[in-house]
C-alpha positions, -999 to 999 in steps of 0.1 A, spaced: 410 -304 -443 441 -301 -421 456 -332 -407 444 -345 -374 466 -356 -345 449 -390 -339 447 -420 -362 412 -429 -372 407 -465 -383 385 -469 -414 363 -498 -424 374 -511 -459 364 -538 -483 386 -557 -508 374 -571 -542 396 -591 -565 384 -593 -601 398 -623 -619 388 -650 -643 417 -672 -632 424 -666 -595 406 -683 -566 406 -670 -530 434 -695 -523 456 -679 -551 446 -642 -545 480 -627 -537 469 -592 -545 439 -594 -523 460 -610 -496 485 -581 -498 457 -555 -496 441 -571 -466 474 -575 -448 484 -539 -456 452 -523 -445 450 -542 -413 487 -536 -406 479 -498 -410 452 -501 -383 421 -502 -405 393 -528 -404 384 -553 -431 346 -554 -435 344 -579 -464 364 -595 -491 354 -613 -523 369 -627 -554 346 -623 -585 349 -632 -622 354 -603 -645 317 -596 -651 307 -559 -650 273 -566 -635 286 -588 -607 314 -563 -600 289 -534 -600 265 -553 -577 291 -561 -551 306 -526 -551 271 -510 -550 262 -531 -520 293 -520 -501 289 -483 -509 253 -485 -497 265 -497 -463 271 -467 -440 297 -487 -421 320 -489 -452 344 -460 -457 363 -474 -487 366 -501 -513 398 -514 -528 393 -533 -561 422 -551 -577 420 -564 -613 401 -558 -645 417 -524 -652 437 -534 -683 428 -535 -720 418 -571 -727 382 -579 -737 375 -592 -702 388 -562 -684 356 -544 -673 362 -529 -639 362 -493 -651 329 -499 -670 314 -516 -639 324 -491 -612 326 -457 -629 288 -454 -632 286 -457 -594 309 -428 -587 295 -395 -576 329 -378 -581 360 -390 -599 395 -384 -585 416 -379 -616 447 -372 -596 448 -408 -583 451 -424 -617 474 -397 -630 497 -401 -599 496 -439 -599 507 -440 -635 535 -414 -629 548 -434 -599 543 -467 -618 564 -453 -647 594 -454 -625 589 -491 -620 575 -505 -653 582 -477 -678 558 -471 -707 538 -502 -698 520 -480 -673 501 -465 -702 480 -497 -703 467 -491 -668 432 -478 -664 436 -475 -626 412 -449 -611 395 -437 -580 365 -417 -569 338 -411 -543 306 -431 -542 279 -425 -516 306 -411 -492 329 -441 -497 362 -438 -514 367 -464 -542 401 -473 -555 404 -495 -586 439 -510 -591 456 -533 -615 456 -570 -606 493 -575 -600 505 -577 -564 533 -553 -572 509 -527 -586 487 -531 -555 518 -526 -533 528 -495 -553 493 -480 -550 490 -488 -513 525 -478 -502 529 -447 -523 494 -433 -525 465 -449 -506 480 -456 -472 489 -420 -465 456 -406 -478 436 -429 -456 456 -418 -425 440 -387 -409 475 -377 -396 490 -371 -431 499 -335 -437 491 -311 -452 457 -329 -459 442 -363 -465 411 -381 -476 404 -395 -441 402 -360 -428 375 -352 -453 352 -380 -442 331 -358 -417 325 -333 -445 314 -356 -473 277 -354 -464 276 -315 -465 
C-alpha cells in the first residue's frame, strides 16, 4: 500500500506483563502510552498483568475482538525465564506472524546491547485485523522498538509503505 498524505490516528492498547511491577512502577507501559499519544494515536485501555499465559491471552483476545482496537502493544514476558510466557500466550491468537519485526528488532537492538539481543523473543503479527507487537519489558527496549520500528509503521504517511495504510485492506 503506498503511503497516504494524511495522518490517521489509530486506537491502541498497552499491556504490561510483570510479576514484580505495579501500575505505579510501570515505566515501560508509561513510556508506550506517552509515545503513542504523542504520535497522535489514542489509548483504548491499559493493564498490568502477572506473567500468566491464560490471563495474558484473555486480555489480548478481548482487545483483538473489539473492532475499535487497531493494535496492541505488549511489554514483558518475552525472555527465557520460567515465568516468561508472552509468546506462548499470544502466538496462538495470531492469524499471521510478522517475522520481519522480530528479526529487525534484534538487528537494531544488537547495536545497543550486543549479543544479549539473542535472548529476546520479541515478535509481532496480525490477529483479527489488529496488529500485535510483543516487546521486552525494559523501557529502553520499548523505546528502541517504538522509535526505530513501530512509530513509522503505524503512521500512514511513512513511505514507501506502512502497516497503517494496510488497515482498509485487512478484511479482504
